[in-house]
C-alpha positions as CSV (number, residue, x, y, z in Angstrom):
1,M,0.0,0.0,-0.1
2,V,2.8,2.4,0.8
3,I,5.1,1.5,-2.3
4,P,3.5,4.2,-4.6
5,Y,4.5,6.7,-1.9
6,I,7.9,5.7,-1.0
7,D,9.6,8.7,-2.6
8,E,7.2,10.9,-0.6
9,V,7.9,9.1,2.6
10,I,11.6,9.5,2.1
11,T,11.3,13.3,1.7
12,Y,9.8,13.3,5.3
13,I,12.9,11.6,6.8
14,N,14.4,15.0,7.5
15,Y,11.2,16.8,8.5
16,D,11.3,19.3,11.4
17,A,9.1,17.2,13.7
18,P,10.8,14.3,15.4
19,R,7.8,12.0,15.3
20,V,7.6,12.4,11.5
21,K,11.4,11.7,11.2
22,W,11.2,8.5,13.0
23,E,8.0,7.2,11.6
24,A,9.3,7.9,8.0
25,A,12.4,5.9,9.0
26,R,10.4,3.0,10.3
27,V,8.3,2.8,7.1
28,V,11.6,2.6,5.0
29,A,12.9,-0.1,7.4
30,N,9.8,-2.1,7.0
31,L,9.9,-1.9,3.3
32,S,13.6,-2.7,2.8
33,Q,13.4,-6.5,2.9
34,K,10.9,-6.7,0.0
35,Y,12.1,-3.5,-1.8
36,P,15.7,-3.0,-1.1
37,E,16.5,-0.8,-4.0
38,K,13.7,1.7,-3.1
39,A,14.6,1.7,0.5
40,A,18.3,2.4,-0.5
41,K,17.2,5.8,-1.9
42,A,16.8,6.9,1.7
43,V,20.3,6.3,2.9
44,D,21.7,9.9,2.3
45,K,18.7,11.4,4.3
46,L,19.1,8.8,7.0
47,M,22.7,9.5,7.5
48,I,21.7,13.1,8.3
49,N,19.6,11.8,11.2
50,T,22.3,9.7,12.7
51,K,23.5,12.9,14.3
52,D,19.9,14.1,15.5
53,K,19.7,15.1,19.2
54,G,16.7,12.9,19.6
55,T,17.4,9.3,20.8
56,V,14.3,8.0,19.3
57,V,15.1,9.5,15.9
58,R,18.6,8.0,16.1
59,W,17.1,4.6,17.0
60,A,14.7,4.6,14.1
61,T,17.4,5.7,11.8
62,A,19.6,2.8,13.1
63,F,16.7,0.4,12.5
64,A,16.3,1.7,8.9
65,L,19.9,1.6,8.0
66,G,20.3,-1.8,9.7
67,E,17.4,-3.2,7.6
68,I,18.8,-1.7,4.4
69,V,22.3,-3.0,5.0
70,K,20.8,-6.6,5.6
71,Y,18.9,-6.7,2.5
72,N,20.6,-4.5,-0.1
73,K,23.8,-6.3,-1.3
74,N,24.6,-3.6,-3.8
75,I,25.5,-1.1,-1.2
76,Q,26.2,-3.4,1.7
77,K,30.0,-2.9,1.7
78,E,29.9,0.8,1.6
79,L,27.1,0.9,4.2
80,V,28.8,-1.3,6.6
81,K,31.7,1.0,6.7
82,K,29.5,4.1,7.4
83,I,27.6,2.1,10.1
84,E,30.9,1.1,11.8
85,D,31.9,4.8,11.9
86,I,28.5,5.8,13.3
87,I,28.8,3.1,16.1
88,K,32.2,4.6,17.1
89,K,30.4,8.1,17.8
90,E,27.1,7.0,19.1
91,Q,26.8,7.6,22.8
92,N,23.4,5.6,23.4
93,S,23.9,1.9,24.0
94,G,20.4,1.1,22.8
95,V,21.0,2.8,19.4
96,K,24.4,1.1,19.1
97,N,22.9,-2.3,19.8
98,V,20.4,-1.7,16.9
99,Y,23.4,-1.3,14.5
100,L,25.4,-4.2,16.0
101,K,22.5,-6.5,15.8
102,A,22.2,-5.7,12.0
103,L,25.9,-6.2,11.4
104,K,25.9,-9.5,13.3
105,M,23.2,-10.7,11.0
106,I,25.1,-10.1,7.8
107,K,28.5,-11.5,9.0
């Protein structure tokens, strides 16, 4: 049902309201297994949210990036490196664990 609107959802990833940011990221995450190429379009915008002050936004972003890295083999190598760099800087252990869980699944 959301597929025709995926590009629209991606535009909301960097919206001002935190609730919109994290819900857009969750939609992308949930679509990434079945539509990995469409979800990969969100990576650049998601990378911006890895530095958001809101823990919930960063958690949802970690979930989305983790799902994308698991299911999109075309960008997996490049994205793993980016995620490893994010993990080094992330202060919240819950957010770190979301990334680590995704990396563990692909190794």
